[in-house]
N, C-alpha and C positions, 0 to 999 in steps of 0.2 A: 518552438522549442524553449524559448525563455519562460513561457508560461508553464511548460512541463517541468522545467528545473525548479521553478518556484514551488510548485505543488509537491514535488517529491522531496526536495531538500528539507522542507519544513516538517516532513514526517519523521526524518531521522536526525536533523541537526540538533534537535532538543535532547536527544539521548545523552550526548556528552555533557549537556548543561544541567541535567537533573540533580546530581549531587549538590551543585552550587545553588540551585533553586531551593532544594530542601534545606540547606543551611540558612538561607535568607528567610524563608517562610516557615520553617519548622514542619514541613509536610511529612507524611508517612508514605509507606509503599503504595497505598491505594491512590494517594494524591499524585504520586509520580506516574502511576499507570494511567490515571485519568488525563493528565497533561498530554500524554502521547496518544492514548486511544480515544479521547474525546474528540480530537481532530479527525481521526479515522472514522469514528462512528458517524459524526455529522456528515462527513464526506460521503460515506457509503449510503446513508439514508436518502440523500438528495441527488446522487449522481444520475440516476435514471431520469429524474425530473429535469436535471440540467441538460441531459441529452435531448429530451423531448422539447425543451424550450429552444434549443438550438435548431431543431427541425422546424419549429413554429416561427421564430423570429429571426433566424439566420445565425450561423456560427460566429460570424464576425461581431455582431452586436452583443451576443451573450459572452463571448470571450472578453471583450472590453469591459463589460459590466462586472464580470467575475474578477478580473484583474484589479479593478478599482476597489471592490469590496475586500479582496484579499489583502491589498496593500494597507487599507485602513485598519483592518483587524490585526495585522502584524504590528502596526504602531501601537494599538491597544495592548497587545501582548507585552511589548517592550515597556509600556508605562504601568503595567499592573502592580497594584500595591499589596496583593494577597494571593494565596494559592487559588482561592475560589475565583477571584477576578481573572487570573491567568487562565484557568480552565474554561471560564465563560468566553474569553477572547479566543481561545483555541477552537472552541466549538464554532464560533463565528467565522474563524479562518477556514475551517473545514467546509462550512456551508457555502462560502464564497468560492472556494476551490472546486466544489461540486458543479458550479455553474461554468467555471473557466475550463476545467480539464477535459470534459467530453468533446469539446469543439476541436481539440488537436487531432484526435484519431478520426473524428468525423470528416475533417477536411482531407486527410490522407485517403480515407475511404472513397470520397467523392471524386478526387482528382486522378486516381490511378487504378489500373486493372489489378486483379488478384496477384498476377506474377510480378508486376511492377512494384506492388506494395512490399514484396519481400525485402528489396533493397532499402526502401524508405523506412519500413518498420524496423529493419535491423538497426538503422541509426536511431530510430525512436527508442528501441530497446537499449542500445549502447548508452545514449545520453541519459535515459531514465535510470539505468543501472548505476552508472557512474555518479549521477546526482544522489542516489540513495546512499552510496558508499562515501561520497565526498562530504555529506552532511556532518557526520561526526568529526571528520578532519577539520572542516571549516569551523565547526563549533569550538573545538579545542584551541585553534589558532586565535579566534576572536576573544575567547575568555582569557587566554594568556596575555593577549595584547591589552585588554582592559581599557579600551579606548574611552577617554573622558571619564574614567572611573565607573563606567556603566556595567562592567562585568558581563554576566550572562545575558543581559538585556540586548546586547548588540546582535545576538543570533537572530532576534526578531526584527530589530530596527534596520538591519541591512536590507530587508525586503523593500524598504521605502524607495531608494533610488533604482533598484532593479525593477520594481513594479512600474515606476514612471517610464523607464526605458521600454518595457513591454507594451505599455499603453501607446506610446508614440509610434513604435514600430508596427503594432497591430493596426492602428488607425490608417497608416499609409500603405501597408503591404498586404494585408489579408484580403482575399477576394470576397465579394458579397455573393450570397446565395440564399434562396428560400426553398422551402419544401415544395416538391412537385405535387403533393397532395395535401389536403387539409389535415392538420394535426390538432387533436384536442388533449387537454391535460386531465389526468385522473388524480385529483387531490385526495379523494377518499382512500384510494389504494396506496398512495404515498404515505398518508398518515398511519394507516394500518401497518405498513411495512416498517416504519420508524418505531412504532410502539412495540412490535414483535421483536425487533433487533435489540431494543433497549431492555426488554424483559429477559432476553437470552444473555445479554452482556453483563448486566448489573451484578448478579450474584457471583460471577467469575472474578470481577475486579475486587469485590468486597471480601473475598475469601481470606484476606490477611487478618481481618478483624473477627470473623466468626466462622466456625466450622460449617460445612455444607449441611444445612438443616432443612426443616420442613418449608420455611419461607423461600429458601433458594430453590428447592425442588419445585414448588408451586410456580414460581416465576418462570423457570425453564420450561415446565410443561405448558404453562399458559402461552409463552412465546411460540413454542412449537405448534400448539393448537391454533394460534392466530395465523401462523404462516400457512397451515393447511387450509384454514377458512379463506384466507386471502387468495390462495391459488384457485380454489373452487369459484370464488366470486369473480376472479379475473377471467376465467374461462366463460362463465355465464355472461359477463358484461361484453366480452369480445364477440360472443355468438350473436348478441342482439345489436351489435354495432355501437355500443356505448364506449366512451373513452376509457383506456386502460393504461396502467403504468408501463407495460410493454406488451407487444403482441405475443401471446402464448405459443403461436406457431413457430416462433424463433427457436423454442426448445425442442421442436421436432427435428431440428437439424442436428444429427448425431455428432458431427465434427465440432460444431459450436458448443454443444452440450459437454463434450469431452474436454474442450479447451477451458470451459468454465470450471470443471472439476480440478483440472491441473492448476489453474490460477488460484483457486480457493486454498488448496492444500499448500502450494508453494508459498503464497503470500503469508499465510499463517506461520509457517515454519521460518521463513526468512525474516519477517518483521519481528517475530518473537525473539529470534537469535540476535538480531542487531540491537534491539532494545536491551537485552540481558548482557550482551558482550560489552557494550560501552559502559553500562552501569556497574557491572561486577569488576571490570578492570580497575575502576577507581575504589569501589567499596571493599572488595575482597583482596585485590592485588596491590592496592596502594599507589597506583599511578595517578599523576596529575591529569587534568583535562587535556592539556596539550600532548602529553605522552600517550594518553589513551587514543587521541585523535590520530597521532602519527603512526600508531600500530595498525591503523586501518589502511595505510598507504599500500603495503603489499596486497592487501585484500582488493583494493582498487585496481592494482595492476593485473591481478588474476581475473577480475571481472572484465576488464578491457580485452584481455586475450580471449576469454571464453565467449564474449559477445562479438567483438569485431573480427576475430579470426575464425574461431570454430563455428560460432553462430551463423555468420554471414556465408561461410564457405559450405557448411554442411546442412543448413536448415532445410533446404529443398530436397537434398538427396537422402539425408539420414532421417529427416522428419521426426517421428515420435521417439526413435531410439536415441537421438541427441538428448532429449529430455530425460529418458530413463537413465542414461549414463550419468548425466549431470546430477540427478537426484541421488544416485548411488554415491557419487563423490561427496555431495553435501552431507549425507547421512554419516559418512565416515569422518569427515574433517570438521563438521560442526560439532559433532560429539567429541572429537579429539581436542578441539580448541577449548570447549567448556571444561573438559576433563583437566586440561592444563591449568586453568584458573582454579579449579577445585582442589587440585593436588598441591599447588604452591611449592613444589619441590624441584622444578626444572627451570633452566635458564631461558632468557628471552629468545635465544637463537633456536630453541626448540619450538617456540610458538610461531615464529614468523613463517616457516615453511607450511605449517598447518593452515595459517590464515591465507597464504598465497593460493594454495590448491583449493581451499574452500571458495575463494573468489572465482576461480576457473569454473567450478561446478555451478556457482550461481549464474555466471554468464551463459553457460551452456543451457540452463533451464529457461532463464528469463528472455533470451533473445528470440526463440521461436514461438513463444506463447501467443502473442498478438497475431502474427501472420497465420498461424494454424487456426486460431479460434474464429477469425473472420474470413477465412479463405473461401467459404461457400455461402456467405451471407449476401443477399441481394442489396444493391446500393440504396434502394428505397428504404431499407431498414438500418442504414448506416448509423444514424444518430442513436437509435434505440439499442443497437448491438454494442456500440462503443460504450454507451452508458451502462449497460448490463455488465460488460466485461470489467470496466473500471470499478463498478459497484462491488462485484464479486471479489476483486483484488483488495479493495479497501475493507470489505467485511472480513476477509481472511486476515488482513493486517490487524484489525481491531481485536478479533478473537485470538490471534496469535499472541498479542501483548497480554491479553487477559489470561489465556491458558498457560503460556510459558512463564509470564510474570507471576501469575497466581500460584503456580507450582513452586516458584522460588520463594516468594514471600510467605506462603503458608507453611512450608517445611523449613524449620530453622536449623541451626547448627551446621556441622560439617557436611551433612547430606543435602544441603540446601539446593545444590545444582542437579542432583540425581533425578528428581521428578521432572525438571525442565528438560533435561537431555532426553528422557523417555518420551515426553510429549513431542519434541522436535523430530525424533526418529519415526514415530508413528505417522506424523504429518507427511514426512518425506516418502515414506512407504506408500501412503495413499496417493501422493503425486505421481510416483512411478507407475502404480497400478492403473491410474486414470490414463496415463500416456500410452501404456501398453495396449489398451482397448481401442485406440484410434486405428483407422484404416491405413494401409501401407502407403498408398499414393494419395496423400492428402491434397496436393495442389492440382491434381487432375480433375476434370469435370466429373460430377457424380453420375 
């Protein structure tokens, strides 16, 4: 769980620090997006590979290796002398996190039955959700404290002692295991996957500088074509027994496939909102980093209630309808929260209830995603399934920052939040529709 917190906090803690980083380095909106999304993109490209490495060499060994790399990359982020150096270190952070993160869900998969996982994964979701929301709060506190005059750099340097703690605890406590069958690595598929995602992602982030033109369209079409080619190649390689990025048979599991759709849409909407919320509270509403962080406190309280109370209590009985209801709350209150920032005419006490209920909706959606997605996955595919799920979540996060942030930075003036709100609402509608297609009795044997 320490590793899980490291991975998730570093995706969101930087949101509060972005304006301060821009003041130091003079970066633009695209640089701010790359600092957040470069981490998520590297993470998503290598997550499936990280899961396969865990199957091959053991989750314990890969967890320790990932934590060590993540800690070193965090120190490099804190020491960065330019925006480009910081982006490069963030990419290295994401790559190390991709080795570390899949091992957490893999071990839960290996040690517990599907019904037992509901309780364990509920806490997995609670801690993960609170880590995501605590990131901006912790970032605001650290920047305000200005320890040693380091300012925003402390949001990365704090990972040093936490990483050492995770290494010591992991060395002594994590169980050793190896795959029951031989696992081979598909380096070609991983490389194609990364190139395709980068081609899809790059024009969205760069939309602040140039209108969507022929070059952007070609990159997007090329990325989509490469994904189609990769899928066909994947099936051919699997049919002849060659190593593959993941077993395509996993996607024949309708519940797993539906869970991936929910994870993709929800992660895009949620990460995009959190990025824009922390950023615009400072840029448009004039709050300090500490004030912006503290405004996330009621959000955290809502997330805790939505996950620990509603999620744990009703995940098994309500199943997909818990997600549908949560997505509806998010659509209403995410839009209301950003509308409050755009209007700049209402008091803070109008904002706090919006943020609180939005947090409840986030908890209702995020708590059941992992248990639902892996409920009918065989244990032999635990590493690959967890890698795919985390990959989809991170792809969603990267594209959420690109889509929501791109809509904000590309449309100037008083209407700058309108496009972002529309994007978030469409993503949450897709999340609810994916959930509605799931079977009624998800946790019963197929």
